[in-house]
N, C-alpha and C positions, 0 to 999 in steps of 0.2 A: 590699479591694476585688477582686470577683471579677470576671472578664470576662463580659461579656454571652453570653448563649448563643446559640449558631449559629441555631438555629431560633426566636427570640423575634420574637415581632412588632415592624415597623420603629414609629421614635419619628413621633408627627406633627408635623408640620411645624406652626411656632407663628403664620405666616402662610399663609394659604389660597393656593392656587394657582390663578393666570387661567387658566380656560378659556373659548377664545372657539368659539361653535358657529356656521358659518356653513351657509345654506340657501339655495341659488342655485335654485330651479324658479321656472320664469315661466307665465306665463298667469294669475294669480290665483287658481289651485288649492294647498288646502291639501292636499298628498301625505301619502304613507308618510313622508318622512325628516323632514320636519317633526313630522308627529303621533309620530312618535319622540321625536324633540329634548324637544317639550310633554311627553310623559309622564314621559322622564327628569327636566327639572327640577325637579318638586319635591321626588325623591329625592336628591338629590347634597348630602352633609352639607356645609353652608356652613360649618361650623370646618375643613373642607379644603379647598374650593373655593371658589371666587367665577365665576359662572359669567355668561358674555355671550353675546348672541346678535344675529347679525346676516342682515337678511333679504334680497334684492337686489329686492324690490318689495313694495308694501304687499299684503296680503290681507285682500281685504273681508270684513266680518262673524267676521274674527281679533280674538279679547279675548285678548291677550298678558300670562302671568302677569307681576306687575314687585316682586313682594315677595322681595326675596335675588337678583335678576337684573338684566341691564341689557340694554333692548333698542332698537335702535337700525336704520336704515334708511339707503339714504345719498339726495342729492336727486334726481330726475330729472337724467338727462343733455338740456342743452338738444339740439333740433333740429340742424342744419347749416343 
């Protein structure tokens, strides 16, 4: 058996890598950072990556993609 070529593409991982996207904007605004994440999520190869999205607050009118990804937001912090 010959050794692998040095310029050969790397083998795909057998288990998808977990990737956490954290979006921390405040004020209920859907801005550029969140828009970019939402545009990227559908194109990630699910054989290689298992994405999850954390929002710092609920975004009004935002319909999050749920197929193949996880979305979660923390519970509101109680007032002192």
